[in-house]
C-alpha positions, 0 to 999 in steps of 0.5 A: 676057121669060118665054121668056128667064127660062125659058131661064135657069132651065133652066141650073140643071139638076143644080144642087142635087145639086151644091150638096148634094155640097159640104156636109161635115157633120163641119165644118158647112161647104161646099167651094168646088168638087168638086176640093176635096172629096177633096184634103186640102189643102183644107177647107170655107171661110167664103166658100163656106159663107156663099155656100151659105147665101145660096143656101139662103135665096134658094130659101126653104129656110132655114125647113125646114133640119134642126136638126142642119144648122143647129147644124152650120153655126152651130158652123162659123162660131163656130169660125172666130172668134178669141176675142182679136181677134174676127176670123173666119179660115180655117186658110189662113195667107195669108188673114189677109194679105189685108184684103179677105178678112178684112173679107169674112169678118166680114160673111159670118160674122156675116150667116150666124150671124144667118140661122141664129138664132145669133151671134158668141161674142166681140166683133167687132174694133172692140169688141175694140179689135183693128181697125187704127189707121186707124179711130181718127179720120175723118182717119186713115180718109180717109188710108187710103182715099187710099192705096188704089191704084185702077189696078185699080178692081175690086180697089181699090174692093173694098178701099175698100168692105170696110174699111167693116165697121169703120164698121158696128161703130161706135155710130151717133153715132160713125159719121157723121163717117166716112161724111161723109168717105167720101162726099165723097172718093168724089164727088171721084174719080168719073169725071164722064163715065162715073160710074165709079170707078178705072181698068182695062177697062170691066168692071173699072171697072163691077165696082169701081163695083159694089163701092162700091154695097155701101157706099152701099146698106149705109148708105142713102146715094144713089149719085151720078150714077146716070144716067151709070152706067146709060149706061156699063153698057148700053154695056159689055153691048152692046160688051164680052165677059163672061169672068167670072161677076162681069162678068155679075152686077155690071152687072145688080145695079148696074142693079137697085140704081140703079133704071135707067129701062129700057125693055121692049126694053132689059130684053129685050136685057139678059136675052138677053145675060145668059142667053147669057153664063151659058150659057158658064159652066155646067158639067157637074157642075151648078155654074157656073164663075167663068171661061171656061177654068177655075174659079180656084183662088184666087177672092180674087185673081181680080179681077187677071187673069194678066199684070196688076200690082197692088201689095201683092198678097197670096199667093193663098188656094187653095180648089181645084185650079182645074179646069174645074168649078163653084165656089161663088163663081160659083154663088151669083152665078148665083142672084143674077143670076136674082133680079135678072133676074126683078126687072127683068122685073117677074116673081115669082121662084119657087124653082128646080126641084129645090130642094125635094129639096136636103136629101134629097141631104144627109141 
């Protein structure tokens, strides 16, 4: 196991100079990829900036962040908030049309501001009374959930899970009826044979199930039929090819969350498969790419592959030129995969080599 963990750590050669190069002090945000930096069509975005901050925190670098950078980053997220609605939005006009990105931006921005010792300047959407009508009652919320198409489990379950940001903004006494409706609905549509939700390929369904685990874990609710999920994940890892960094991260994260009863041989097997898959997505610039052929320019719709149909698909929010390069979406996942790999192996995770020089590459 330690040999495999060492091999995984070696994949992060050149990672921190690459990450430092994505930062723009003028805005306090991070670019998604290198091809974003010198193209005026792109600017630092909420998700890439929050993902970078998450990497910084995982490498135990948050407490040594220079005050100037801390202030720059806090102002970056605060400037993204609309004072009337409370939503956090990037400048790209298509972002507001994608409810998944809108919901994720709330969680990313508020979470980042908390890490930076700051907070939102204005009330969040539920308090600002700008949340959608479907959050008015548990019945209207359930009707919204029932309307979401799960023919692509990954995309559909993402819409289900991220919509719960409004439940999180509710007073606790009002939240319980909404949670009860959500739990009963999800149990009624869970596959009794696989433990997964929705339709699509096995990796797509596991990715959808991963999205729902954020709902269960976020509200401290046990996920049902974890024994079936455990078997499905192992079958997928052994028999399907991972062509997306999410397909590498989501299974290992699920196994960690459900505390699967893995044997030492199974853990070794999972680490070997995971490391081999990550190797194919490491790029020469130092980062990791979401996909084998290239870094998707619009990660918000990367869940739906070319040729797939998904109803009501919003206009893509492009963040880069989509070259054969590293990107922040994949790279933050790579650090999460490493964390879960160490946990599964029962080993102490230490900061990666080169992380201590991160700020020197910025300042």
